[in-house]
Backbone as XML, in Angstrom:
<?xml version="1.0"?>
<chain id="A" units="angstrom">
  <residue number="1" name="MET">
    <atom name="N" x="6.861" y="-8.882" z="69.920"/>
    <atom name="CA" x="7.898" y="-8.464" z="70.835"/>
    <atom name="C" x="8.697" y="-9.685" z="71.296"/>
  </residue>
  <residue number="2" name="ASN">
    <atom name="N" x="9.990" y="-9.591" z="71.181"/>
    <atom name="CA" x="10.874" y="-10.689" z="71.566"/>
    <atom name="C" x="11.536" y="-10.319" z="72.892"/>
  </residue>
  <residue number="3" name="SER">
    <atom name="N" x="11.249" y="-11.085" z="73.956"/>
    <atom name="CA" x="11.760" y="-10.721" z="75.273"/>
    <atom name="C" x="13.111" y="-11.371" z="75.591"/>
  </residue>
  <residue number="4" name="SER">
    <atom name="N" x="13.520" y="-12.372" z="74.813"/>
    <atom name="CA" x="14.814" y="-12.998" z="75.053"/>
    <atom name="C" x="15.375" y="-13.559" z="73.752"/>
  </residue>
  <residue number="5" name="CYS">
    <atom name="N" x="16.698" y="-13.716" z="73.760"/>
    <atom name="CA" x="17.377" y="-14.221" z="72.580"/>
    <atom name="C" x="18.617" y="-14.989" z="73.035"/>
  </residue>
  <residue number="6" name="LEU">
    <atom name="N" x="18.879" y="-16.116" z="72.412"/>
    <atom name="CA" x="20.050" y="-16.924" z="72.713"/>
    <atom name="C" x="20.903" y="-17.035" z="71.461"/>
  </residue>
  <residue number="7" name="GLU">
    <atom name="N" x="22.169" y="-16.632" z="71.586"/>
    <atom name="CA" x="23.101" y="-16.743" z="70.476"/>
    <atom name="C" x="24.221" y="-17.682" z="70.897"/>
  </residue>
  <residue number="8" name="ILE">
    <atom name="N" x="24.525" y="-18.664" z="70.068"/>
    <atom name="CA" x="25.580" y="-19.628" z="70.354"/>
    <atom name="C" x="26.560" y="-19.599" z="69.186"/>
  </residue>
  <residue number="9" name="ASN">
    <atom name="N" x="27.831" y="-19.413" z="69.531"/>
    <atom name="CA" x="28.856" y="-19.543" z="68.504"/>
    <atom name="C" x="29.958" y="-20.454" z="69.016"/>
  </residue>
  <residue number="10" name="GLU">
    <atom name="N" x="31.073" y="-20.504" z="68.325"/>
    <atom name="CA" x="32.127" y="-21.453" z="68.663"/>
    <atom name="C" x="32.772" y="-21.181" z="70.018"/>
  </residue>
  <residue number="11" name="LYS">
    <atom name="N" x="32.731" y="-19.926" z="70.491"/>
    <atom name="CA" x="33.453" y="-19.579" z="71.710"/>
    <atom name="C" x="32.569" y="-19.146" z="72.876"/>
  </residue>
  <residue number="12" name="GLU">
    <atom name="N" x="31.303" y="-18.833" z="72.636"/>
    <atom name="CA" x="30.509" y="-18.288" z="73.734"/>
    <atom name="C" x="29.015" y="-18.489" z="73.535"/>
  </residue>
  <residue number="13" name="TYR">
    <atom name="N" x="28.311" y="-18.375" z="74.657"/>
    <atom name="CA" x="26.844" y="-18.338" z="74.670"/>
    <atom name="C" x="26.462" y="-16.916" z="75.049"/>
  </residue>
  <residue number="14" name="CYS">
    <atom name="N" x="25.532" y="-16.347" z="74.351"/>
    <atom name="CA" x="25.078" y="-14.999" z="74.660"/>
    <atom name="C" x="23.557" y="-15.031" z="74.839"/>
  </residue>
  <residue number="15" name="ILE">
    <atom name="N" x="23.120" y="-14.672" z="76.036"/>
    <atom name="CA" x="21.692" y="-14.624" z="76.323"/>
    <atom name="C" x="21.306" y="-13.162" z="76.450"/>
  </residue>
  <residue number="16" name="LYS">
    <atom name="N" x="20.393" y="-12.732" z="75.644"/>
    <atom name="CA" x="19.912" y="-11.347" z="75.691"/>
    <atom name="C" x="18.499" y="-11.341" z="76.245"/>
  </residue>
  <residue number="17" name="LEU">
    <atom name="N" x="18.296" y="-10.558" z="77.322"/>
    <atom name="CA" x="16.991" y="-10.471" z="77.974"/>
    <atom name="C" x="16.518" y="-9.031" z="77.973"/>
  </residue>
  <residue number="18" name="SER">
    <atom name="N" x="15.250" y="-8.846" z="77.736"/>
    <atom name="CA" x="14.671" y="-7.518" z="77.733"/>
    <atom name="C" x="14.570" y="-6.986" z="79.171"/>
  </residue>
  <residue number="19" name="LYS">
    <atom name="N" x="15.001" y="-5.755" z="79.389"/>
    <atom name="CA" x="14.914" y="-5.147" z="80.722"/>
    <atom name="C" x="13.471" y="-4.955" z="81.163"/>
  </residue>
  <residue number="20" name="ASP">
    <atom name="N" x="12.593" y="-4.814" z="80.207"/>
    <atom name="CA" x="11.171" y="-4.636" z="80.543"/>
    <atom name="C" x="10.555" y="-5.917" z="81.106"/>
  </residue>
  <residue number="21" name="THR">
    <atom name="N" x="11.062" y="-7.061" z="80.665"/>
    <atom name="CA" x="10.487" y="-8.343" z="81.073"/>
    <atom name="C" x="11.231" y="-8.976" z="82.237"/>
  </residue>
  <residue number="22" name="PHE">
    <atom name="N" x="12.544" y="-8.850" z="82.270"/>
    <atom name="CA" x="13.379" y="-9.515" z="83.277"/>
    <atom name="C" x="14.059" y="-8.465" z="84.155"/>
  </residue>
  <residue number="23" name="ASP">
    <atom name="N" x="13.925" y="-8.623" z="85.478"/>
    <atom name="CA" x="14.598" y="-7.685" z="86.368"/>
    <atom name="C" x="15.989" y="-8.214" z="86.723"/>
  </residue>
  <residue number="24" name="LEU">
    <atom name="N" x="16.819" y="-7.349" z="87.252"/>
    <atom name="CA" x="18.207" y="-7.673" z="87.542"/>
    <atom name="C" x="18.333" y="-8.761" z="88.603"/>
  </residue>
  <residue number="25" name="THR">
    <atom name="N" x="17.417" y="-8.805" z="89.555"/>
    <atom name="CA" x="17.457" y="-9.830" z="90.595"/>
    <atom name="C" x="17.324" y="-11.224" z="89.984"/>
  </residue>
  <residue number="26" name="LEU">
    <atom name="N" x="16.414" y="-11.393" z="89.059"/>
    <atom name="CA" x="16.243" y="-12.679" z="88.394"/>
    <atom name="C" x="17.500" y="-13.065" z="87.614"/>
  </residue>
  <residue number="27" name="VAL">
    <atom name="N" x="18.092" y="-12.112" z="86.938"/>
    <atom name="CA" x="19.309" y="-12.381" z="86.162"/>
    <atom name="C" x="20.435" y="-12.835" z="87.094"/>
  </residue>
  <residue number="28" name="ARG">
    <atom name="N" x="20.588" y="-12.181" z="88.233"/>
    <atom name="CA" x="21.622" y="-12.579" z="89.203"/>
    <atom name="C" x="21.352" y="-13.988" z="89.734"/>
  </residue>
  <residue number="29" name="GLN">
    <atom name="N" x="20.096" y="-14.292" z="90.006"/>
    <atom name="CA" x="19.741" y="-15.630" z="90.485"/>
    <atom name="C" x="20.072" y="-16.691" z="89.442"/>
  </residue>
  <residue number="30" name="LEU">
    <atom name="N" x="19.790" y="-16.401" z="88.192"/>
    <atom name="CA" x="20.102" y="-17.337" z="87.113"/>
    <atom name="C" x="21.604" y="-17.576" z="86.997"/>
  </residue>
  <residue number="31" name="ILE">
    <atom name="N" x="22.380" y="-16.515" z="87.071"/>
    <atom name="CA" x="23.832" y="-16.636" z="86.983"/>
    <atom name="C" x="24.374" y="-17.449" z="88.156"/>
  </residue>
  <residue number="32" name="THR">
    <atom name="N" x="23.880" y="-17.171" z="89.351"/>
    <atom name="CA" x="24.304" y="-17.907" z="90.538"/>
    <atom name="C" x="23.965" y="-19.385" z="90.411"/>
  </residue>
  <residue number="33" name="ARG">
    <atom name="N" x="22.795" y="-19.676" z="89.919"/>
    <atom name="CA" x="22.363" y="-21.073" z="89.741"/>
    <atom name="C" x="23.237" y="-21.785" z="88.722"/>
  </residue>
  <residue number="34" name="ILE">
    <atom name="N" x="23.521" y="-21.135" z="87.628"/>
    <atom name="CA" x="24.368" y="-21.731" z="86.587"/>
    <atom name="C" x="25.763" y="-22.001" z="87.127"/>
  </residue>
  <residue number="35" name="GLN">
    <atom name="N" x="26.324" y="-21.036" z="87.865"/>
    <atom name="CA" x="27.666" y="-21.210" z="88.412"/>
    <atom name="C" x="27.720" y="-22.325" z="89.457"/>
  </residue>
  <residue number="36" name="SER">
    <atom name="N" x="26.700" y="-22.414" z="90.301"/>
    <atom name="CA" x="26.705" y="-23.456" z="91.318"/>
    <atom name="C" x="26.554" y="-24.843" z="90.703"/>
  </residue>
  <residue number="37" name="GLU">
    <atom name="N" x="25.725" y="-24.968" z="89.691"/>
    <atom name="CA" x="25.580" y="-26.265" z="89.015"/>
    <atom name="C" x="26.849" y="-26.626" z="88.271"/>
  </residue>
  <residue number="38" name="GLN">
    <atom name="N" x="27.495" y="-25.640" z="87.670"/>
    <atom name="CA" x="28.744" y="-25.906" z="86.969"/>
    <atom name="C" x="29.805" y="-26.386" z="87.954"/>
  </residue>
  <residue number="39" name="LEU">
    <atom name="N" x="29.894" y="-25.761" z="89.127"/>
    <atom name="CA" x="30.842" y="-26.182" z="90.149"/>
    <atom name="C" x="30.530" y="-27.585" z="90.642"/>
  </residue>
  <residue number="40" name="PHE">
    <atom name="N" x="29.244" y="-27.874" z="90.869"/>
    <atom name="CA" x="28.826" y="-29.194" z="91.335"/>
    <atom name="C" x="29.229" y="-30.280" z="90.333"/>
  </residue>
  <residue number="41" name="PHE">
    <atom name="N" x="28.926" y="-30.072" z="89.059"/>
    <atom name="CA" x="29.210" y="-31.085" z="88.064"/>
    <atom name="C" x="30.705" y="-31.218" z="87.794"/>
  </residue>
  <residue number="42" name="SER">
    <atom name="N" x="31.464" y="-30.137" z="87.919"/>
    <atom name="CA" x="32.907" y="-30.251" z="87.709"/>
    <atom name="C" x="33.558" y="-31.029" z="88.848"/>
  </residue>
  <residue number="43" name="LYS">
    <atom name="N" x="33.060" y="-30.834" z="90.101"/>
    <atom name="CA" x="33.608" y="-31.594" z="91.221"/>
    <atom name="C" x="33.207" y="-33.064" z="91.116"/>
  </residue>
  <residue number="44" name="LYS">
    <atom name="N" x="31.983" y="-33.327" z="90.717"/>
    <atom name="CA" x="31.516" y="-34.711" z="90.564"/>
    <atom name="C" x="32.324" y="-35.407" z="89.490"/>
  </residue>
  <residue number="45" name="LYS">
    <atom name="N" x="32.581" y="-34.738" z="88.395"/>
    <atom name="CA" x="33.347" y="-35.315" z="87.302"/>
    <atom name="C" x="34.781" y="-35.590" z="87.733"/>
  </residue>
  <residue number="46" name="SER">
    <atom name="N" x="35.412" y="-34.658" z="88.436"/>
    <atom name="CA" x="36.785" y="-34.866" z="88.870"/>
    <atom name="C" x="36.870" y="-35.981" z="89.893"/>
  </residue>
  <residue number="47" name="TYR">
    <atom name="N" x="35.860" y="-36.107" z="90.758"/>
    <atom name="CA" x="35.832" y="-37.195" z="91.733"/>
    <atom name="C" x="35.789" y="-38.534" z="91.028"/>
  </residue>
  <residue number="48" name="MET">
    <atom name="N" x="34.979" y="-38.619" z="89.998"/>
    <atom name="CA" x="34.831" y="-39.887" z="89.291"/>
    <atom name="C" x="36.077" y="-40.209" z="88.460"/>
  </residue>
  <residue number="49" name="GLU">
    <atom name="N" x="36.822" y="-39.209" z="88.012"/>
    <atom name="CA" x="37.994" y="-39.440" z="87.191"/>
    <atom name="C" x="39.238" y="-39.707" z="88.018"/>
  </residue>
  <residue number="50" name="ASP">
    <atom name="N" x="39.315" y="-39.149" z="89.231"/>
    <atom name="CA" x="40.538" y="-39.247" z="90.030"/>
    <atom name="C" x="40.813" y="-40.660" z="90.496"/>
  </residue>
  <residue number="51" name="ASP">
    <atom name="N" x="39.814" y="-41.363" z="90.904"/>
    <atom name="CA" x="40.006" y="-42.686" z="91.471"/>
    <atom name="C" x="39.241" y="-43.718" z="90.668"/>
  </residue>
  <residue number="52" name="ASP">
    <atom name="N" x="39.702" y="-44.934" z="90.762"/>
    <atom name="CA" x="38.903" y="-46.002" z="90.176"/>
    <atom name="C" x="37.898" y="-46.485" z="91.218"/>
  </residue>
  <residue number="53" name="ILE">
    <atom name="N" x="36.969" y="-47.295" z="90.808"/>
    <atom name="CA" x="35.869" y="-47.699" z="91.689"/>
    <atom name="C" x="36.358" y="-48.518" z="92.881"/>
  </residue>
  <residue number="54" name="ILE">
    <atom name="N" x="37.417" y="-49.268" z="92.714"/>
    <atom name="CA" x="37.927" y="-50.091" z="93.814"/>
    <atom name="C" x="38.516" y="-49.214" z="94.914"/>
  </residue>
  <residue number="55" name="SER">
    <atom name="N" x="39.294" y="-48.206" z="94.552"/>
    <atom name="CA" x="39.894" y="-47.343" z="95.567"/>
    <atom name="C" x="38.852" y="-46.466" z="96.252"/>
  </residue>
  <residue number="56" name="ARG">
    <atom name="N" x="37.768" y="-46.112" z="95.569"/>
    <atom name="CA" x="36.717" y="-45.301" z="96.194"/>
    <atom name="C" x="35.956" y="-46.096" z="97.240"/>
  </residue>
  <residue number="57" name="THR">
    <atom name="N" x="35.814" y="-47.394" z="97.021"/>
    <atom name="CA" x="35.021" y="-48.209" z="97.942"/>
    <atom name="C" x="35.871" y="-49.005" z="98.926"/>
  </residue>
  <residue number="58" name="SER">
    <atom name="N" x="37.190" y="-48.897" z="98.827"/>
    <atom name="CA" x="38.045" y="-49.729" z="99.675"/>
    <atom name="C" x="37.931" y="-49.354" z="101.149"/>
  </residue>
  <residue number="59" name="GLY">
    <atom name="N" x="37.644" y="-48.108" z="101.490"/>
    <atom name="CA" x="37.530" y="-47.707" z="102.883"/>
    <atom name="C" x="36.149" y="-47.916" z="103.462"/>
  </residue>
  <residue number="60" name="TYR">
    <atom name="N" x="35.220" y="-48.418" z="102.678"/>
    <atom name="CA" x="33.841" y="-48.584" z="103.124"/>
    <atom name="C" x="33.676" y="-49.924" z="103.830"/>
  </residue>
  <residue number="61" name="ASP">
    <atom name="N" x="33.139" y="-49.873" z="105.035"/>
    <atom name="CA" x="32.813" y="-51.094" z="105.770"/>
    <atom name="C" x="31.303" y="-51.187" z="105.850"/>
  </residue>
  <residue number="62" name="GLY">
    <atom name="N" x="30.726" y="-52.157" z="105.163"/>
    <atom name="CA" x="29.283" y="-52.302" z="105.089"/>
    <atom name="C" x="28.632" y="-52.602" z="106.421"/>
  </residue>
  <residue number="63" name="ASN">
    <atom name="N" x="29.401" y="-53.026" z="107.414"/>
    <atom name="CA" x="28.845" y="-53.380" z="108.709"/>
    <atom name="C" x="28.795" y="-52.204" z="109.677"/>
  </residue>
  <residue number="64" name="ASP">
    <atom name="N" x="29.146" y="-51.016" z="109.243"/>
    <atom name="CA" x="29.148" y="-49.845" z="110.129"/>
    <atom name="C" x="27.749" y="-49.516" z="110.643"/>
  </residue>
  <residue number="65" name="ASN">
    <atom name="N" x="26.737" y="-49.852" z="109.915"/>
    <atom name="CA" x="25.373" y="-49.486" z="110.289"/>
    <atom name="C" x="24.703" y="-50.513" z="111.200"/>
  </residue>
  <residue number="66" name="PHE">
    <atom name="N" x="25.381" y="-51.599" z="111.511"/>
    <atom name="CA" x="24.756" y="-52.669" z="112.286"/>
    <atom name="C" x="25.508" y="-52.871" z="113.606"/>
  </residue>
  <residue number="67" name="ASP">
    <atom name="N" x="24.768" y="-53.213" z="114.643"/>
    <atom name="CA" x="25.363" y="-53.536" z="115.940"/>
    <atom name="C" x="25.743" y="-55.004" z="115.961"/>
  </residue>
  <residue number="68" name="ASP">
    <atom name="N" x="26.795" y="-55.322" z="116.673"/>
    <atom name="CA" x="27.164" y="-56.718" z="116.872"/>
    <atom name="C" x="26.536" y="-57.219" z="118.160"/>
  </residue>
  <residue number="69" name="LEU">
    <atom name="N" x="26.250" y="-58.481" z="118.195"/>
    <atom name="CA" x="25.663" y="-59.060" z="119.403"/>
    <atom name="C" x="26.627" y="-58.988" z="120.586"/>
  </residue>
  <residue number="70" name="ASN">
    <atom name="N" x="27.929" y="-59.066" z="120.335"/>
    <atom name="CA" x="28.880" y="-59.030" z="121.426"/>
    <atom name="C" x="28.994" y="-57.645" z="122.066"/>
  </residue>
  <residue number="71" name="GLU">
    <atom name="N" x="28.425" y="-56.620" z="121.442"/>
    <atom name="CA" x="28.405" y="-55.286" z="122.048"/>
    <atom name="C" x="27.256" y="-55.113" z="123.036"/>
  </residue>
  <residue number="72" name="LYS">
    <atom name="N" x="26.328" y="-55.998" z="123.033"/>
    <atom name="CA" x="25.125" y="-55.876" z="123.878"/>
    <atom name="C" x="25.396" y="-56.288" z="125.296"/>
  </residue>
</chain>
């Protein structure tokens, strides 16, 4: 008995799951997880492509986490 099948072609991925083995709740959770990871990685990729490393770090002040003695 084959409970799942994955078909890959040039335009799509097709995952076939047996209704006897997989319930609809699990399938929805899998789809939600795939979509959220896809959104995460697309935003991360666009962030890295939009700016160069100098412009991303130019607003960072490394001393923000430390107190100055003159503030005491």
